[in-house]
N, C-alpha and C positions, 0 to 999 in steps of 0.2 A: 527682420526686415521687411516685410510686408508693411507691417504696421507703420515703422517710420514712413515707408514710402506712402503711404494710405493719409499720413499727416500731412506730409509738403503738399501732396495734389490737393487736400482739402481746404491747405490754408490759399492755396494759389487758386481754388475757386472761389473762393469768399472773395477774391479782391476781381475775379477776372470769371464770369458764368457760361463762356462762351467757349464749345468745344473744338481745338483745334484736330488739323486731320492731316498738317505735315510737321514735322520737328525739324530745326534746323541750327548744327552745330559748324560756328565759324569756328575757323584757325585763326595761328596768329599772322597779321598784320591783314586779316581781313575783314574787320568789326565795323567797316566802315557800308558794307552792304546792309545793317540794320538803316541805312536812310531811305531802302528801298521799301521798305515797309511802313504801310500804314498803322503807325504804334497805336493801339488803346489800351497798352495798359504795360508798366516796365516795373520789376519787383526785383530788389535787389537779391543775389545771393545772401547773405547776412541776413535777410530777414526771415526767408525760407527755411520752416524748422529742417531737421538735419542734412541742409547745404552743407555742402564744401565751400571753400574760399579761394576763389581764382588770385596767384599770389606772382603771375606770369605777366612781364609787361607785352604789351601789345593786345589785352586780354581785358575787357573792360569788365568783367565780375556783374553782369545780369541780364536776369530773363526775359526775351521781350515778347510780348503776347500782339496781334493783331493781324490786318490781311496784307498779304501781295498774292498780286496775279488772282483774285477773285475771289481766294482759299485763305482759312484761318489759319493762319500759322504759329508755332512757338519756335523762336529762336536762342538758343545760347550762344550770347556775345560777352567768351570767356570760356574756357571747358577745361577740365582737371587734368592733372597729369603725375601719372607715378611718381616720376619725378621730383614730384615737390613734394614727395614724403607722406602722401593719400593711398590706405589700400585699395586694391584692383574693386575692392565693392563702393569706395566713394567714388575715386573715380569714372563708374558708368550707375552712380546713382539717379543723374538727371534725365539719363538715357530710360532708365523704368522708369521713372515720374513721368516723362512724356506721350510714353505707352500708358501710362494710366490717365493720363489726363486726356485721351483717345486719340493719339497720332495712328495714323496708316503707312504713313510712307515717313523715312527717315534721311534729310541727304547730311553728309556729311563734308567738309573739306580741310585742309590743313597746309600747312607748309614743307616740304618735303627736300632732301638731298637727292640730287639726279645721281644714278647709278650706270646707267645704262650710255652708253658712250655717244647714242648719237641725240640724247637731250640736253636742251642749252638752257642757263639762267631764264624765266620769263614764261618757258612751256608749263601748258596744262596739262597733266594727265591724268586720265579714266583709269579710276584701280577697277580692274577686272576679278583680281585674286589676291588676297596675303600670303604673308611667313610669317604667324605668330611664336614660333620657339623662343623669340627672344625675348619675350613679356612674360609675366606670371597671368594665367586665363583667369578673369575671374567670376570662372565656374568653378573655381573648386573650394573645396565646400559640402555642406550640407546641399541639398538641390530642393529648390521649392516649389512644387509641383506645379502651385499656380502660376510660375512661371515660362514652366517650359519642360522641356522632358531631360533626362539624367545627361543623355547622352546626343546632343542636337546634330544634325545633318549641318556640315559645312561644303559641301561640295556647289554650291553658291551663292557664297557669303554677299554679292553683292549684286541685285537683280540684272539678269540679262538686259529683260523689258526695258528697263529703267538707261542702262547702257546704249541700247540699239536708238531708241528717242534723241539722249542726249548726243550720239557722234551726228545724227540727223538735225539738230538746230546747230550744231557747232558746223555741219558742211554748209548749212544754210546762210552763213554769214561770213564763208569762207576761214574762220579760226583752223590754224592748225594745230588737232589737239593731239595729242599722245594718249596712248593706252597701256597698261601694265601691270606689274605686280610690284606689291608697296611690304616692304617688310617691316616690320614695327620692332624697335630696339625700347630701353629703357630712357636711353639720355643719362644726365642731361649733357654729357661731353658730346662734340659733334665728332663723327667716326674717322679713325686714323685711317692711315692710306691702307693698310695690311685689313682691318675692316671691311672698307670701301671696297677692296677685290675679291675677298670672301662673299659680301653678300653679291656679287656681281656672278661669282662661278655658281650661287646657291640657286641663282634664278631673279633676283632683286632687280629690277628696275629704278626703286627712290625706295628715298628709310627716311623715316622717320618719327614720334616720339609719341602719337597720340594713335589715335582712328580704332586700331586692332580690338582694343579690348572692347571699346563701343559696341564695333560689329558682333563681337562673339554673342554678346549681350542682349544685342538688337536679334539677332536670328535667331538668337533661344526664344526670343517671348513673339514670333513669328512675324516679323517687322520685315518689309521690306528695304532694303538699302543702296543709295546711291553716292558714293565718294569720290573727288576730283583731288586731285593734287596742284599745288603750286611749285615749279621746282624754282627753289630759291636759292640753290647751291649747286657746284659740280662738284662731285667727291671724288672719280677719278680724273685726273690733270696733271701736266707732265710738269706743269712751273711750280715755283715751292711760294705759294700762298696760303693764306688763312680765310678763315670763314668766321665773319660776326652775326650778331643778332641783329644788329642794326641792319646789314646787307640784306640779311633774308624778308625784313619788314618792310622793306625797300622793292626787293621783288617782288615780293607778296601783290602789295600798293598796286604798282602795274599793270600785273595783271588780271587786278580783281575787276576791273568792266568784262569782261571775260567772262569770268568765271559767274559773276553777277547774271549777265545775259545769260548763261546756261542755267542755273537754277531758275530765275523766272518762269523761262518757256517752259522746263520740265514738270513746274509746279501748274503751270495754268493747264497745261496737257493732263494732268491728272484724273 
């Protein structure tokens, strides 16, 4: 695995020889954030050795390198999901690559279903913690000591310092930002009503099909993380309505300017 990562890193460095300090992972419907980056290099995933290729609508499948808020960044426009048929180690491969490219901080975004009954569509939720029992752990198998310890501590998967800064940024703009626990599932089905109720009982405020595996691997390698969910649908509801991927993308698009502002200011302050 280490050799594959180093080959991918060497290829990227042959195209772009500046060290990024921040890694960014963009979720469903959040791709226009890329427009904020002063792009210096774009590399299609299909060109990078050993890189998986994105198959989901709303994910473009490119690695973007450039500058944002005065910092060098590397952004994934399109991520990989376990439900696409990738093994967990493939899902997290790009996170390891970004770490080896030199990033010191990882920012993630996702589209999530609201479970907390106070949430509404279009809300932003800063992830303060997660529940990962419903997805395969990407660290199962032989532990590579070079990456990190066999049993990583997960008591602070999301940096309290970054959460605090993000809350101050949101407050300065009067953004009504929530904070909560993200529960990761495999997908690709949206949850049943009974599943939403179970997630609520377990302490989940939002549910989604990404992020958790990426954060586990980042923590394993000692990377501070910050993550934010756009609440694109609400699961605990009375009316007999259904959820479509199109609606999810639309809600993400409407909330994107606020998320973009928070990410830009957060990066500026690093």
